[in-house]
C-alpha positions as CSV (number, residue, x, y, z in Angstrom):
1,M,-130.0,-139.0,191.5
2,T,-127.3,-139.9,193.8
3,E,-129.6,-140.5,196.8
4,N,-129.0,-143.8,198.1
5,F,-125.5,-144.1,196.8
6,S,-122.3,-143.9,198.8
7,L,-119.0,-145.5,198.0
8,E,-118.0,-144.8,201.4
9,K,-120.9,-146.7,203.0
10,S,-120.7,-149.3,200.1
11,M,-124.1,-148.4,199.2
12,F,-125.6,-148.4,195.8
13,N,-129.2,-148.0,194.0
14,S,-130.7,-149.3,190.7
15,S,-130.1,-146.3,188.7
16,C,-126.2,-146.1,189.4
17,I,-126.2,-149.9,188.6
18,A,-128.1,-149.3,185.3
19,D,-125.9,-146.4,184.2
20,Y,-122.7,-148.3,185.0
21,M,-123.9,-151.1,183.1
22,G,-124.6,-148.8,180.2
23,C,-121.4,-146.6,180.3
24,P,-119.0,-146.5,183.1
25,R,-117.9,-142.8,182.3
26,L,-121.7,-142.0,182.4
27,F,-121.8,-143.1,185.7
28,Y,-118.6,-141.3,186.7
29,Y,-120.0,-137.7,185.6
30,S,-123.4,-138.6,187.4
31,Y,-122.2,-140.4,190.6
32,I,-118.9,-139.5,191.2
33,R,-118.6,-135.9,189.9
34,R,-122.6,-135.7,190.4
35,L,-122.9,-133.2,187.5
36,R,-126.4,-132.2,186.4
37,M,-127.6,-130.2,183.5
38,K,-128.6,-126.5,184.4
39,E,-131.5,-126.9,182.2
40,E,-133.4,-130.3,182.3
41,K,-135.3,-131.3,179.3
42,P,-139.0,-130.5,179.3
43,A,-139.9,-134.1,178.7
44,L,-137.8,-135.3,181.7
45,T,-139.6,-132.4,183.7
46,F,-142.8,-133.5,182.7
47,G,-142.3,-137.2,183.4
48,R,-140.7,-136.3,186.7
49,V,-143.7,-134.2,187.9
50,F,-146.3,-136.7,186.3
51,H,-144.7,-139.3,188.7
52,E,-145.2,-137.3,191.7
53,V,-148.7,-136.6,190.8
54,L,-149.5,-140.3,190.8
55,L,-147.8,-140.7,194.1
56,E,-149.7,-138.1,195.7
57,W,-152.8,-139.6,194.1
58,Y,-152.4,-143.1,195.5
59,K,-151.0,-141.5,198.9
60,S,-154.0,-139.2,199.5
61,G,-156.8,-140.2,197.1
62,S,-157.4,-136.4,196.4
63,Q,-157.4,-135.4,192.6
64,E,-157.1,-131.8,193.7
65,E,-154.1,-132.5,195.7
66,A,-152.5,-134.4,193.2
67,M,-153.1,-132.0,190.5
68,K,-151.2,-129.4,192.4
69,K,-148.0,-131.0,191.7
70,F,-148.4,-129.7,188.1
71,E,-147.7,-126.4,189.2
72,Q,-143.9,-127.3,189.4
73,L,-144.0,-127.3,185.5
74,P,-142.4,-124.1,184.0
75,S,-145.1,-121.8,182.5
76,M,-142.5,-121.0,179.4
77,I,-142.9,-124.6,178.1
78,T,-143.8,-124.1,174.4
79,M,-144.7,-127.8,173.5
80,D,-148.2,-128.3,174.3
81,T,-147.8,-131.9,175.0
82,L,-145.8,-131.1,177.9
83,T,-147.8,-128.3,179.4
84,K,-149.5,-128.3,182.9
85,E,-152.8,-127.9,181.2
86,W,-152.0,-131.1,179.1
87,G,-150.8,-132.8,182.1
88,E,-154.1,-132.2,183.9
89,A,-156.1,-133.6,181.0
90,I,-154.2,-136.7,181.0
91,F,-154.4,-137.2,184.7
92,K,-158.2,-136.4,184.4
93,Q,-158.3,-139.2,181.8
94,Y,-156.1,-141.6,184.1
95,V,-158.5,-141.3,187.1
96,E,-161.6,-141.9,185.0
97,R,-159.7,-145.0,183.2
98,Y,-158.9,-146.4,186.5
99,K,-161.8,-145.4,188.8
100,N,-162.2,-149.1,189.8
101,E,-158.6,-150.1,190.5
102,V,-157.8,-153.8,190.4
103,G,-155.0,-153.4,192.9
104,K,-155.0,-152.7,196.5
105,T,-152.3,-150.7,197.9
106,L,-150.2,-152.4,200.6
107,H,-147.3,-149.8,200.8
108,L,-146.3,-146.5,199.6
109,E,-143.0,-144.8,199.4
110,V,-141.2,-147.8,200.9
111,K,-137.3,-146.9,201.8
112,F,-135.4,-150.1,201.9
113,R,-131.9,-150.9,202.9
114,V,-131.1,-154.5,201.9
115,E,-127.6,-156.1,202.9
116,I,-126.2,-158.1,199.8
117,G,-122.9,-159.5,200.9
118,E,-120.8,-156.8,202.6
119,R,-122.6,-154.1,200.4
120,I,-125.9,-152.4,200.9
121,Y,-128.8,-152.1,198.1
122,A,-130.8,-149.2,198.7
123,G,-133.8,-147.2,197.1
124,T,-137.5,-146.3,197.4
125,I,-140.4,-148.1,196.0
126,D,-143.0,-146.1,195.2
127,R,-146.0,-148.5,195.8
128,I,-146.4,-152.1,196.4
129,E,-149.6,-153.4,195.6
130,E,-151.9,-156.8,195.7
131,W,-153.3,-157.7,192.3
132,G,-155.1,-160.9,192.0
133,G,-153.8,-162.3,195.2
134,Q,-150.4,-161.6,193.9
135,V,-147.8,-158.7,195.2
136,Y,-146.1,-156.4,192.8
137,V,-144.1,-153.3,192.6
138,D,-145.4,-150.4,190.6
139,D,-143.4,-148.9,187.7
140,H,-144.7,-145.8,186.0
141,K,-143.8,-145.1,182.3
142,T,-144.7,-141.8,180.7
143,S,-143.8,-141.5,177.2
144,A,-145.1,-139.9,173.7
145,T,-144.9,-143.6,172.3
146,L,-145.7,-146.6,174.5
147,Q,-143.7,-149.4,173.3
148,L,-144.4,-151.6,176.2
149,S,-144.0,-155.3,176.5
150,D,-143.1,-158.1,178.9
151,C,-139.8,-158.4,177.3
152,S,-139.1,-154.7,177.0
153,H,-138.7,-154.7,180.9
154,R,-137.2,-158.1,181.5
155,P,-134.6,-158.3,182.6
156,S,-134.2,-154.7,184.0
157,P,-131.8,-153.6,186.7
158,Q,-134.5,-151.2,188.3
159,I,-137.3,-153.5,188.3
160,D,-135.5,-156.8,189.0
161,G,-134.0,-155.1,191.9
162,Y,-137.0,-153.4,193.3
163,C,-138.8,-156.9,192.8
164,Y,-135.9,-158.5,194.9
165,A,-136.3,-156.0,197.6
166,C,-139.9,-156.2,197.7
167,R,-139.7,-159.7,198.4
168,E,-137.2,-159.1,201.3
169,I,-139.6,-156.6,202.7
170,V,-143.0,-158.3,202.1
171,G,-141.9,-161.9,201.9
172,R,-142.9,-162.6,198.4
173,C,-143.2,-160.8,195.1
174,Q,-144.7,-161.7,191.6
175,G,-143.2,-158.9,189.6
176,A,-143.9,-155.5,188.7
177,V,-147.1,-153.7,187.3
178,I,-146.0,-151.8,184.3
179,N,-148.3,-148.6,184.2
180,G,-147.8,-147.0,181.0
181,I,-149.3,-143.8,180.0
182,S,-148.7,-142.0,176.5
183,T,-148.3,-138.1,176.5
184,A,-149.0,-138.0,172.8
185,K,-152.0,-136.0,171.3
186,N,-153.8,-138.7,169.6
187,P,-152.2,-142.1,170.8
188,K,-153.3,-145.3,169.6
189,E,-153.5,-146.3,173.2
190,R,-153.6,-143.5,176.1
191,F,-153.0,-146.2,179.0
192,I,-151.3,-149.5,178.6
193,R,-150.9,-151.4,182.0
194,F,-149.9,-155.2,182.5
195,P,-148.1,-157.1,185.1
196,S,-144.3,-158.1,184.4
197,S,-143.6,-161.4,186.3
198,R,-140.5,-162.2,188.1
199,T,-139.4,-165.8,189.1
200,E,-137.8,-166.8,192.1
201,K,-134.6,-167.5,190.3
202,E,-134.5,-164.2,188.6
203,M,-134.8,-162.4,191.7
204,D,-132.0,-164.5,193.1
205,G,-130.1,-163.7,190.1
206,W,-130.2,-159.7,191.1
207,K,-128.0,-160.5,194.0
208,V,-125.2,-161.9,191.4
209,I,-125.7,-158.8,189.1
210,F,-125.6,-156.4,192.0
211,T,-122.4,-158.1,193.4
212,D,-120.5,-158.2,189.8
213,V,-121.4,-154.7,188.9
214,T,-120.6,-153.1,192.2
215,D,-117.4,-154.9,192.4
216,E,-116.5,-153.3,188.9
217,I,-117.5,-150.0,190.4
218,V,-115.1,-150.2,193.4
219,R,-112.2,-151.4,191.1
220,D,-112.8,-148.4,188.6
221,A,-113.0,-146.0,191.7
222,E,-109.8,-147.4,193.2
223,R,-107.9,-147.3,190.1
224,G,-109.3,-143.6,189.2
225,H,-110.5,-144.5,185.9
226,F,-114.0,-145.2,184.3
227,P,-113.7,-146.2,180.6
228,M,-116.3,-145.0,178.0
229,S,-118.7,-147.1,176.3
230,T,-120.6,-146.0,173.3
231,V,-124.1,-147.6,174.1
232,F,-125.7,-144.3,175.2
233,C,-124.0,-141.7,173.3
234,N,-126.7,-141.2,170.5
235,R,-129.4,-142.8,172.3
236,W,-132.5,-140.6,172.9
237,G,-130.7,-137.7,170.9
238,K,-127.6,-137.3,172.3
239,C,-126.1,-138.1,175.9
240,K,-126.1,-135.2,178.5
241,Y,-122.3,-135.6,178.7
242,W,-121.5,-136.1,175.0
243,E,-119.3,-132.9,174.8
244,L,-117.2,-134.0,177.8
245,C,-116.4,-137.1,176.1
246,V,-115.8,-135.9,172.6
247,Y,-114.1,-132.4,173.3
248,G,-112.5,-133.2,177.0
249,E,-113.5,-132.1,180.5
250,D,-113.0,-128.5,179.9
251,E,-113.9,-126.9,183.5
252,K,-115.0,-123.6,182.1
253,Y,-117.6,-125.7,179.9
254,I,-118.6,-127.7,182.9
255,E,-119.3,-124.6,185.2
256,Q,-121.4,-122.8,182.3
257,N,-123.5,-125.9,181.6
258,Y,-123.8,-128.1,184.6
259,K,-124.3,-127.8,188.2
260,V,-123.1,-130.1,191.1
261,E,-126.0,-131.9,192.8
262,E,-125.7,-131.6,196.6
263,K,-125.1,-135.1,198.6
264,G,-128.3,-137.0,199.1
265,E,-129.7,-139.2,201.7
266,G,-127.2,-141.7,202.9
267,E,-124.3,-140.3,201.1
268,G,-120.8,-139.9,202.7
269,E,-119.8,-136.4,204.1
């Protein structure tokens, strides 16, 4: 998660900006202390692995190689909609559903470093595609319930930033293709895919958001205080740092329940 983030190098990614906008304290635990739960929630694991499956599929075009990625899923998962077998079943449906892809892959795994003022906006775009003569970045969404619409991802720190970066790399970008995949047993719709457009004004606006938010991050880092917001406390059940905010930063509790993520690419030593 802290990949492409470094205060020392004035380098920031979309995830850290989105987390800070939601809750500076969440940002602090994730990016300054780099605390990760020792046990990842099964739904998050499933979504992360499915994301890797799709990346391999678009990279190699081999269904067999892509499905090997599902072997990363723990065998002890009891929820039948999060198992290796269920993932394979959905992926086979996906391949059949999109056997005639409308979009043409232009670039895969695009690592970018874009200067915005005196700071760097960094990240990795999984796929850039041409669809109907227009250029889009891909955004895969896996969820039991697909509640997707253009306004649900507009504005979005991640997508707005990736579209801006794509424009810098390719020279143009019309938005993002939202690629929704339902993991439910009997969903109303298994797959939803649509373009979420971005105007030039919206992409230019990302530079302002990036500058404003990173100004605040640097200020909080200098004063050594990241204030708590309650926006994410009870969203998606409970924030992974809920106990630390409610009961205090007990180091024994932290040692028992969290691990410290190693410094990733581009981070300060």
